[in-house]
Backbone as a printed PyTorch tensor [residue, N CA C, xyz], in Angstrom:
tensor([[[ -65.7080, -172.3690,   50.4820],
         [ -66.2190, -172.6470,   49.1570],
         [ -65.6940, -173.9820,   48.6380]],

        [[ -65.4320, -174.9070,   49.5240],
         [ -64.9510, -176.1960,   49.0770],
         [ -65.9770, -176.9760,   48.2720]],

        [[ -67.2450, -176.6160,   48.3960],
         [ -68.3160, -177.3040,   47.6790],
         [ -69.1280, -176.2760,   46.8960]],

        [[ -68.7140, -175.9740,   45.6630],
         [ -69.3840, -174.9250,   44.8750],
         [ -70.8840, -175.1360,   44.7260]],

        [[ -71.3160, -176.3920,   44.6600],
         [ -72.7400, -176.6500,   44.4750],
         [ -73.5710, -176.2220,   45.6810]],

        [[ -72.9220, -176.0090,   46.8290],
         [ -73.6320, -175.5770,   48.0310],
         [ -73.4030, -174.1000,   48.3560]],

        [[ -72.6580, -173.4070,   47.5170],
         [ -72.3460, -172.0020,   47.7720],
         [ -73.6220, -171.1700,   47.7430]],

        [[ -73.7820, -170.3440,   48.7550],
         [ -74.9730, -169.4970,   48.8420],
         [ -74.7040, -168.1620,   48.1590]],

        [[ -75.7440, -167.5890,   47.5930],
         [ -75.6430, -166.2690,   47.0000],
         [ -75.0290, -166.2450,   45.6130]],

        [[ -74.7890, -167.4050,   45.0310],
         [ -74.2280, -167.4520,   43.6830],
         [ -75.2780, -167.9180,   42.6960]],

        [[ -75.1950, -167.3800,   41.5030],
         [ -76.0760, -167.8290,   40.4350],
         [ -75.6360, -169.2160,   39.9830]],

        [[ -76.5380, -170.0070,   39.4270],
         [ -76.1580, -171.3230,   38.9130],
         [ -74.9860, -171.2530,   37.9260]],

        [[ -74.9610, -170.2090,   37.1270],
         [ -73.8660, -170.0160,   36.1730],
         [ -72.5240, -169.9170,   36.8980]],

        [[ -72.4920, -169.1560,   37.9850],
         [ -71.2620, -168.9970,   38.7630],
         [ -70.8670, -170.2880,   39.4600]],

        [[ -71.8480, -171.0350,   39.9550],
         [ -71.5620, -172.3250,   40.5870],
         [ -70.9090, -173.2910,   39.5930]],

        [[ -71.4070, -173.2760,   38.3660],
         [ -70.8470, -174.1650,   37.3430],
         [ -69.3880, -173.8130,   37.0620]],

        [[ -69.0850, -172.5210,   37.0380],
         [ -67.7010, -172.0930,   36.8100],
         [ -66.8000, -172.5270,   37.9630]],

        [[ -67.2880, -172.3870,   39.1950],
         [ -66.4930, -172.8090,   40.3460],
         [ -66.2690, -174.3180,   40.3570]],

        [[ -67.2530, -175.0880,   39.9340],
         [ -67.0660, -176.5350,   39.8290],
         [ -65.9550, -176.8580,   38.8360]],

        [[ -65.9390, -176.1400,   37.7180],
         [ -64.8980, -176.3440,   36.7070],
         [ -63.5220, -175.9820,   37.2600]],

        [[ -63.4290, -174.8340,   37.9020],
         [ -62.1480, -174.3780,   38.4550],
         [ -61.6500, -175.3540,   39.5230]],

        [[ -62.5540, -175.8490,   40.3490],
         [ -62.1610, -176.8200,   41.3770],
         [ -61.6090, -178.0880,   40.7290]],

        [[ -62.3000, -178.6010,   39.7300],
         [ -61.8330, -179.8170,   39.0600],
         [ -60.4840, -179.5690,   38.3850]],

        [[ -60.3640, -178.4450,   37.6930],
         [ -59.1110, -178.1270,   37.0070],
         [ -57.9570, -177.9930,   37.9980]],

        [[ -58.2390, -177.5290,   39.1910],
         [ -57.2170, -177.3720,   40.2280],
         [ -56.8440, -178.7000,   40.8760]],

        [[ -57.8460, -179.4760,   41.2630],
         [ -57.5990, -180.6850,   42.0470],
         [ -57.4280, -181.9540,   41.2150]],

        [[ -58.0870, -182.0030,   40.0610],
         [ -58.0470, -183.1980,   39.2170],
         [ -57.9190, -182.8160,   37.7490]],

        [[ -56.8560, -182.1280,   37.3680],
         [ -56.7760, -181.6020,   35.9960],
         [ -56.8870, -182.6700,   34.9200]],

        [[ -56.3790, -183.8600,   35.1630],
         [ -56.4380, -184.9230,   34.1530],
         [ -57.8640, -185.4090,   33.9070]],

        [[ -58.7680, -185.1310,   34.8320],
         [ -60.1630, -185.5540,   34.6750],
         [ -61.0140, -184.5120,   33.9600]],

        [[ -60.4540, -183.3450,   33.6770],
         [ -61.1920, -182.3140,   32.9550],
         [ -61.4580, -182.8150,   31.5400]],

        [[ -62.6960, -182.6540,   31.0760],
         [ -63.0550, -183.1920,   29.7650],
         [ -63.9430, -182.2330,   28.9870]],

        [[ -64.2730, -182.6470,   27.7770],
         [ -65.1740, -181.8620,   26.9430],
         [ -66.5330, -181.6710,   27.6050]],

        [[ -66.9350, -182.6340,   28.4320],
         [ -68.2120, -182.5140,   29.1300],
         [ -68.2150, -181.3190,   30.0850]],

        [[ -67.0700, -181.0510,   30.7050],
         [ -66.9630, -179.8890,   31.5970],
         [ -67.1420, -178.5930,   30.8080]],

        [[ -66.5140, -178.5350,   29.6550],
         [ -66.6190, -177.3320,   28.8230],
         [ -68.0480, -177.1660,   28.3160]],

        [[ -68.6620, -178.2610,   27.9140],
         [ -70.0390, -178.1980,   27.4350],
         [ -70.9840, -177.7280,   28.5350]],

        [[ -70.7470, -178.1670,   29.7650],
         [ -71.5820, -177.7210,   30.8980],
         [ -71.4430, -176.2180,   31.1000]],

        [[ -70.2250, -175.6980,   30.9270],
         [ -70.0210, -174.2500,   31.0580],
         [ -70.7290, -173.4930,   29.9430]],

        [[ -70.6570, -174.0080,   28.7340],
         [ -71.3660, -173.3640,   27.6140],
         [ -72.8710, -173.3540,   27.8720]],

        [[ -73.4110, -174.4790,   28.3390],
         [ -74.8480, -174.5530,   28.6250],
         [ -75.2500, -173.6030,   29.7370]],

        [[ -74.3150, -173.3440,   30.6630],
         [ -74.5900, -172.4210,   31.7730],
         [ -74.5440, -170.9690,   31.3110]],

        [[ -74.0060, -170.7270,   30.1070],
         [ -74.0010, -169.3630,   29.5750],
         [ -72.6370, -168.7260,   29.4110]],

        [[ -71.5680, -169.4790,   29.6450],
         [ -70.2210, -168.9310,   29.4930],
         [ -69.7750, -169.0420,   28.0420]],

        [[ -69.0670, -168.0350,   27.5650],
         [ -68.5300, -168.0600,   26.2060],
         [ -67.2010, -168.8010,   26.1980]],

        [[ -66.7630, -169.2020,   25.0290],
         [ -65.4680, -169.8790,   24.9300],
         [ -64.3380, -168.9800,   25.4140]],

        [[ -64.4390, -167.6870,   25.1450],
         [ -63.4090, -166.7490,   25.6080],
         [ -63.3740, -166.6820,   27.1270]],

        [[ -64.5270, -166.6820,   27.7610],
         [ -64.5910, -166.6430,   29.2200],
         [ -64.0820, -167.9490,   29.8260]],

        [[ -64.3900, -169.0620,   29.1930],
         [ -63.9060, -170.3600,   29.6670],
         [ -62.3920, -170.4130,   29.5580]],

        [[ -61.8550, -169.9340,   28.4360],
         [ -60.4010, -169.8870,   28.2560],
         [ -59.7630, -169.0490,   29.3570]],

        [[ -60.3380, -167.8930,   29.6450],
         [ -59.7820, -166.9950,   30.6610],
         [ -59.8100, -167.6640,   32.0390]],

        [[ -60.8950, -168.3480,   32.3610],
         [ -60.9880, -169.0440,   33.6520],
         [ -59.9300, -170.1410,   33.7520]],

        [[ -59.7610, -170.9060,   32.6780],
         [ -58.7510, -171.9720,   32.6840],
         [ -57.3530, -171.3810,   32.7740]],

        [[ -57.1110, -170.3030,   32.0430],
         [ -55.8000, -169.6500,   32.0600],
         [ -55.4800, -169.1160,   33.4540]],

        [[ -56.4240, -168.4130,   34.0560],
         [ -56.1940, -167.8510,   35.3960],
         [ -55.9760, -168.9450,   36.4290]],

        [[ -56.7390, -170.0240,   36.3360],
         [ -56.5780, -171.1480,   37.2530],
         [ -55.1910, -171.7610,   37.1080]],

        [[ -54.7620, -171.9730,   35.8640],
         [ -53.4370, -172.5500,   35.6110],
         [ -52.3300, -171.6140,   36.0820]],

        [[ -52.5130, -170.3160,   35.8860],
         [ -51.5070, -169.3420,   36.2890],
         [ -51.3320, -169.3230,   37.8060]],

        [[ -52.4450, -169.3560,   38.5420],
         [ -52.3510, -169.3990,   39.9970],
         [ -51.6570, -170.6690,   40.4590]],

        [[ -51.9650, -171.7960,   39.8200],
         [ -51.3050, -173.0540,   40.1810],
         [ -49.8010, -172.9440,   39.9280]],

        [[ -49.4280, -172.3490,   38.8080],
         [ -48.0100, -172.1640,   38.4780],
         [ -47.3140, -171.3070,   39.5350]],

        [[ -47.9060, -170.1710,   39.8630],
         [ -47.2910, -169.2820,   40.8530],
         [ -47.1390, -169.9730,   42.2030]],

        [[ -48.1590, -170.7080,   42.6200],
         [ -48.0920, -171.4080,   43.9000],
         [ -47.0010, -172.4640,   43.8980]],

        [[ -46.8620, -173.1910,   42.8100],
         [ -45.8260, -174.2180,   42.7370],
         [ -44.4330, -173.6130,   42.7090]],

        [[ -44.2620, -172.4990,   42.0380],
         [ -42.9670, -171.8260,   42.0100],
         [ -42.6190, -171.3040,   43.4040]],

        [[ -43.5970, -170.7410,   44.0820],
         [ -43.3570, -170.2520,   45.4380],
         [ -42.9860, -171.4030,   46.3700]],

        [[ -43.6770, -172.5320,   46.2190],
         [ -43.3440, -173.7040,   47.0390],
         [ -41.9450, -174.2130,   46.7120]],

        [[ -41.6060, -174.2610,   45.4360],
         [ -40.3120, -174.7990,   45.0130],
         [ -39.1500, -173.9480,   45.5120]],

        [[ -39.3470, -172.6510,   45.5670],
         [ -38.2630, -171.7530,   45.9480],
         [ -38.3990, -171.2220,   47.3720]],

        [[ -39.3110, -171.7920,   48.1310],
         [ -39.4420, -171.4210,   49.5320],
         [ -39.8100, -169.9670,   49.7450]],

        [[ -40.7650, -169.4830,   48.9840],
         [ -41.1410, -168.0820,   49.0890],
         [ -42.2510, -167.8480,   50.1050]],

        [[ -42.2550, -168.6570,   51.1320],
         [ -43.2570, -168.4840,   52.1810],
         [ -42.9570, -167.2540,   53.0240]],

        [[ -43.9440, -166.8100,   53.7450],
         [ -43.7740, -165.6500,   54.6140],
         [ -43.2530, -166.0830,   55.9760]],

        [[ -42.6150, -165.1550,   56.6390],
         [ -42.1970, -165.3830,   58.0210],
         [ -43.4450, -165.5720,   58.8840]],

        [[ -43.2890, -166.2210,   60.0090],
         [ -44.4350, -166.4690,   60.8860],
         [ -45.0680, -165.1670,   61.3610]],

        [[ -44.2880, -164.1060,   61.3750],
         [ -44.8210, -162.8090,   61.8370],
         [ -45.6890, -162.1540,   60.7640]],

        [[ -45.6920, -162.7050,   59.5480],
         [ -46.4990, -162.1240,   58.4750],
         [ -45.6430, -161.4030,   57.4530]],

        [[ -46.2970, -160.8000,   56.4840],
         [ -45.5660, -160.1700,   55.3940],
         [ -45.3690, -158.6650,   55.5770]],

        [[ -46.0630, -158.0840,   56.5470],
         [ -45.8930, -156.6530,   56.7750],
         [ -44.5640, -156.3710,   57.4740]],

        [[ -43.9220, -155.2630,   57.1470],
         [ -42.6620, -154.9320,   57.8360],
         [ -42.9360, -154.6220,   59.3190]],

        [[ -41.9220, -154.8240,   60.1690],
         [ -42.1260, -154.5110,   61.5990],
         [ -42.3980, -153.0250,   61.7840]],

        [[ -43.1290, -152.7130,   62.8230],
         [ -43.4690, -151.3040,   63.0900],
         [ -42.2850, -150.5630,   63.6510]]])
């Protein structure tokens, strides 16, 4: 799903949300009012947009904390040995 605009099986509304989430993840400083307006035009409410931005930011925070504290999994995976 690296290219939301080419994602199959998604409604245009969902594609617009994925484009926003991708931009917020990879280029947060480039996020603008135009992005929010595009989401509103696609049918998302301000509450839904807030939730998407919040969840995206939260995942970024968790990933950065895990990276900072070396919370990676062992090469054998996260399941306990049998």
